[in-house]
C-alpha positions as a printed NumPy array, in Angstrom:
array([[ -3.519,  29.339, -44.425],
       [ -6.252,  27.177, -45.903],
       [ -6.904,  23.812, -44.286],
       [ -6.316,  20.592, -46.172],
       [ -9.288,  18.217, -46.141],
       [ -9.114,  14.471, -46.78 ],
       [-12.254,  13.096, -48.427],
       [-13.577,  10.654, -51.   ],
       [-13.293,  11.974, -54.542],
       [-16.289,  13.277, -56.441],
       [-16.726,  13.389, -60.235],
       [-15.785,  17.1  , -60.419],
       [-12.388,  16.175, -58.88 ],
       [-11.329,  14.081, -61.888],
       [ -9.704,  17.007, -63.725],
       [ -7.675,  18.002, -60.649],
       [ -6.57 ,  14.39 , -60.135],
       [ -5.555,  14.17 , -63.794],
       [ -3.518,  17.374, -63.563],
       [ -1.717,  16.179, -60.441],
       [ -0.974,  12.742, -61.896],
       [  0.105,  14.33 , -65.197],
       [  2.693,  16.462, -63.365],
       [  4.419,  13.316, -62.066],
       [  3.805,  11.293, -65.236],
       [  5.71 ,  13.928, -67.208],
       [  8.646,  13.366, -64.837],
       [  8.401,   9.611, -65.527],
       [  7.449,   8.838, -61.928],
       [  4.014,   7.346, -62.654],
       [  1.694,   6.458, -65.485],
       [ -0.639,   9.092, -66.851],
       [ -4.339,   8.439, -66.396],
       [ -6.819,   9.416, -69.107],
       [ -9.662,  11.573, -67.873],
       [-12.198,   8.948, -68.981],
       [-10.451,   6.306, -66.84 ],
       [-10.517,   8.643, -63.847],
       [-14.254,   9.119, -64.202],
       [-14.646,   5.319, -64.447],
       [-12.728,   4.823, -61.192],
       [-13.497,   8.046, -59.306],
       [-15.089,   6.067, -56.445],
       [-11.706,   4.405, -55.806],
       [ -9.999,   7.722, -55.028],
       [ -9.265,   9.646, -51.876],
       [ -8.262,  13.267, -52.368],
       [ -6.665,  16.044, -50.415],
       [ -8.393,  19.34 , -51.122],
       [ -7.161,  22.795, -50.198],
       [ -9.226,  25.812, -51.127],
       [-11.027,  23.97 , -53.925],
       [ -7.775,  22.607, -55.412],
       [ -6.818,  18.924, -55.431],
       [ -3.372,  18.726, -53.795],
       [ -3.193,  14.974, -53.256],
       [ -4.762,  11.73 , -54.366],
       [ -4.565,   7.966, -54.086],
       [ -6.825,   5.169, -55.258],
       [ -7.572,   1.727, -53.898],
       [ -8.288,  -0.548, -56.843],
       [ -9.708,  -3.965, -55.912],
       [ -8.135,  -6.54 , -58.218],
       [ -9.206,  -9.848, -56.789],
       [-11.195, -11.313, -53.911],
       [ -8.316, -10.812, -51.488],
       [ -6.074,  -8.323, -53.288],
       [ -6.117,  -4.598, -54.015],
       [ -3.666,  -2.082, -55.436],
       [ -2.837,   1.403, -54.263],
       [ -2.577,   3.465, -57.437],
       [ -2.004,   7.02 , -58.515],
       [ -0.537,   8.205, -55.212],
       [  0.437,  11.828, -55.739],
       [  0.865,  14.846, -53.503],
       [  1.402,  18.348, -54.878],
       [  5.089,  19.217, -54.974],
       [  4.703,  21.9  , -52.284],
       [  3.338,  19.285, -49.846],
       [  5.809,  16.46 , -50.517],
       [  7.589,  15.322, -47.365],
       [  4.889,  16.675, -45.039],
       [  3.209,  13.334, -44.212],
       [  0.197,  13.677, -46.519],
       [  1.299,  10.76 , -48.697],
       [  1.321,   8.57 , -45.601],
       [ -2.168,   9.816, -44.698],
       [ -3.477,   8.843, -48.151],
       [ -1.886,   5.387, -48.055],
       [ -3.201,   4.743, -44.556],
       [ -6.701,   5.738, -45.662],
       [ -6.477,   3.253, -48.549],
       [ -5.288,   0.556, -46.142],
       [ -8.189,   1.278, -43.768],
       [-10.592,   0.984, -46.672],
       [ -8.995,  -2.304, -47.756],
       [ -9.465,  -3.689, -44.253],
       [-13.125,  -2.614, -44.292],
       [-13.532,  -4.597, -47.529],
       [-11.788,  -7.618, -45.933],
       [ -8.892,  -7.398, -48.414],
       [ -5.93 ,  -9.439, -47.157],
       [ -3.17 ,  -8.11 , -49.417],
       [ -2.497,  -4.644, -50.798],
       [  0.234,  -4.064, -53.348],
       [  1.692,  -1.183, -55.264],
       [  3.996,  -0.707, -58.218],
       [  6.303,   2.235, -57.628],
       [  9.526,   4.018, -58.485],
       [  9.759,   5.108, -54.826],
       [  9.898,   1.812, -52.913],
       [ 11.562,   3.374, -49.842],
       [  8.387,   5.325, -49.078],
       [  6.245,   2.183, -49.046],
       [  8.815,   0.151, -47.105],
       [  8.513,   2.706, -44.287],
       [  4.792,   1.896, -44.224],
       [  5.295,  -1.848, -43.806],
       [  5.254,  -2.935, -47.457],
       [  7.7  ,  -5.649, -48.547],
       [  9.152,  -6.186, -51.997],
       [  7.73 ,  -9.058, -54.034],
       [  8.48 , -10.294, -57.568],
       [  6.203,  -8.619, -60.119],
       [  5.518, -12.063, -61.536],
       [  3.686, -12.924, -58.298],
       [  0.913, -10.462, -59.188],
       [ -2.192, -11.526, -61.118],
       [ -2.028, -11.135, -64.877],
       [ -4.978,  -8.76 , -64.912],
       [ -2.848,  -5.975, -63.399],
       [ -0.555,  -6.056, -66.428],
       [ -3.169,  -4.455, -68.705],
       [ -1.814,  -0.983, -67.842],
       [  1.71 ,  -2.094, -68.672],
       [  0.868,  -2.517, -72.337],
       [  0.233,   1.234, -72.667],
       [  3.275,   2.283, -70.658],
       [  6.143,   4.029, -72.448],
       [  8.587,   2.057, -70.262],
       [  7.235,  -1.35 , -71.303],
       [  8.86 ,  -3.872, -71.409],
       [ 11.855,  -2.315, -69.607],
       [  9.922,  -1.395, -66.481],
       [ 11.89 ,  -0.271, -63.455],
       [  8.907,  -0.157, -61.097],
       [  9.205,  -2.17 , -57.904],
       [  6.322,  -4.309, -56.664],
       [  5.649,  -4.161, -52.946],
       [  2.916,  -5.767, -50.88 ],
       [  1.513,  -5.452, -47.388],
       [ -0.514,  -8.166, -45.692],
       [ -3.37 ,  -6.85 , -43.582],
       [ -4.753,  -8.114, -40.263]])
């Protein structure tokens, strides 16, 4: 069996990230990400690679001086429930701490997962307006069912 490696994403990983995100976006579980946007933000991503294939990803997007968002968390269907999602989130949290970010939030349809990792539900209205730019392109807008959760760091 091929080993899974956790590493920072590189530009050639953008297509694999897009394919993985697209799989869940088609299920309505997350927003799709255009390839051009992935190239623009590739440095924000952590990936799980197995045999040259991207099987997991998550991005830490810094939004404000003291706030960042975990975005585009996805693990290939065959690896769901194996702990790799937790590994990706924890890596994003470690990176946030290194950048002295005090609060990390996420918008998700799977709040239970993030609650297990110490995130607490907050009103979406408590988030800065700049994060709403993605909402305008969302097919679920304005009837969004995503839950906002936040974790305060050390």
